[in-house]
C-alpha angles and dihedrals in degrees: 000000000000091000121074110255132180143168112229126191123235087255088057098254121142110247098175136354132186127233095260092059092046090052093048095054097030100239130127113240091252091050093049091051088061091057136079120236094250086058090077095044119090111264099249091049097047097087092050090048092054092048092050092052090051090050088051093051092047090052095244089121121039094197129359118221125171147121120260139160116258125208122225130212091255091056096255122127136216140172120269134183105228127202119179131175134169123246109214138194121247092270091052099255113145112256105176143312130267112208129191120193124190119191106235097163093118093046092047091050090047091051090048091050089050091050091050091048090051090049091050090046092052096042099042113119090214119082113251128193128177121205136184123238090275087060092248114145114248100168140013131180128230092262089059088060093045093053101038101028091229117124121223091256091054095046103040110094093020129101121246086251084080083088096039117145122209086234090071110073131213088247090057092055091045092054090045092056093043090057092043094051091045101044104020092237141061131183135176147098121311132172118230139166131242123226090263089057096252113142118231135180116232135186103226130191117187120191129187115231110207123216126226089281092055092248122122112282103163140005121216122201121194119186145164133197111254098170095111093043091053090049090054092048090052092047090052091050091048092050090048093049091049091050090052091051095052088037 
């Protein structure tokens, strides 16, 4: 069987284990049969594992299903999906446990990576918007709302031209898309308008996200408001020019 499977005595000893389980924890079958079930469970989960097996034997739990960290022979750990049940005699007395263990380490790490990415997405100080291939917004982060004034409900389903400023010409957008479709990325300055009508200058980076077939699947725009920075730069230049004149 592709899933690790073992018979475990009521005392917690391995009675038999299949190849998949041996490969998962790194023990030969004869080595595993010298161990107790808690020996392959991460140290801080072992006590709970023992208590759960006892509850199974006592009939308090019909089937035990949960996620725990397993411990390998080399000392490393990984995540496993554990399902345990009690095999009983005809009169209902517990005979031994049958345990199935599925390696979910990759899925667990992928879920953690997604959670981390979501956390970064939500906490990023730069505005982020994700569009489909038709340039319709499908997701924005809180910073997008803070910068533009548009809530997620107001932005999703719309196109980025929702924020378009009359300063930005159609030719500008055409050149932007030409570069984006050719290179897969575009970055530069662009004038937009907030919900209240105020114009602001942003530094925008747009990246194409390919699908499994390599064709564009999503576009991600990351931007920050550089209006005040530009004003300060212009002020410094004006002061410098004035100083040169009175020299």
